[in-house]
N, C-alpha and C positions, 0 to 999 in steps of 0.2 A: 606233365608230369598223367600218367593215365589217371581220372576220377572214376568215379564209382559208376559213373552213365554210362563213361567210355568201355569200360570194362562190361558192363550191362550187353550195349551196345555190340562188342565185338565178340562173346559170345552167342549172340543171337543171331550173328551173321555166320559166325563160321560153323552153328548149327545146322542154316539153311533155314532160319525160319522169319517170317513175316511179323511183323509186328500184329498184322489182324492174327496170322495164326498164335502169335503168344497172348493176345486178346481172348480167345476161346481158349486156349489151355488152360491160362491164369487165375481167367475170371476177372481179369482187371482190364479196363477202359481203352481200348485204342488209343484217346486222346491223355488220358493219363501215361500211359507208356510212354508217348510221344514225349512228354512234357520232362518224361523222366530222363529220357536216351536224350533228351536237347538240353538239359542241365536245368532244366528252369525250377523243378522241382526236388527236394529230395526226398525218396523214396523213406519210409519205416522199415523198418528189422523183418517184419511178418510179409512184408509186401516184397523185399528182396529174397526173403523164402520161397515165395510162390511164385516167383519168376526162375526163382532157380529151380523148385524142382518142375516147373511145368517145360523148361527146355532140357533137364536131367543135368544138370549143373552141379555141382558140390560148392555151397556156398563158402567153401573153406579155400577155394579156390579165387572166389573175389575177393576172400578176405588175406588172402597170401600176397598177391597180386596188390592193393592196395600197401600192405605193410612193405612189401619190395620196394615202389614207389617213393612211399615216407622215409625208407632206409637210405634211398639214395638222395633224395631230398634233403636231408639232414644232414648226409657226408658232405655233401658239395657246399652247406649253406657255413656248417660249422666244422671246417678242416681239427683234423684230430690235436692236441695240445698234449706238451708232455705232459706225465702227471709232476706231482710235487714230487721231493725228495722226503723220503719217511723213513728214512734209513738213521736218521740222527743217534745219535748212543750217548748214553752218559757214563758214569765209573758203575761199576756192577752189570753193564750189560742192557739194561732197562734201557728202554726210547724214551724222549723227554717226549711230554703231552701236553 
């Protein structure tokens, strides 16, 4: 499962940006970026937005990546179950409640 830190690292590497360059572009200390990418600290939303802006990456791509990973984990841990039968009828065509 890809984490936020892994996704940020992936996009940074795809863009060919070093942590030192990202630090200058985002105004975030390189040591803080390192701790974020290593998963040692969780960034706030404003920090994620600053990182994304500095890399010219739409934050929705990060959110979509996290949502996709979450969905896959839910599907693997909670297999689909049949829905209960709600079609029970009584006289007059009304459902039982």
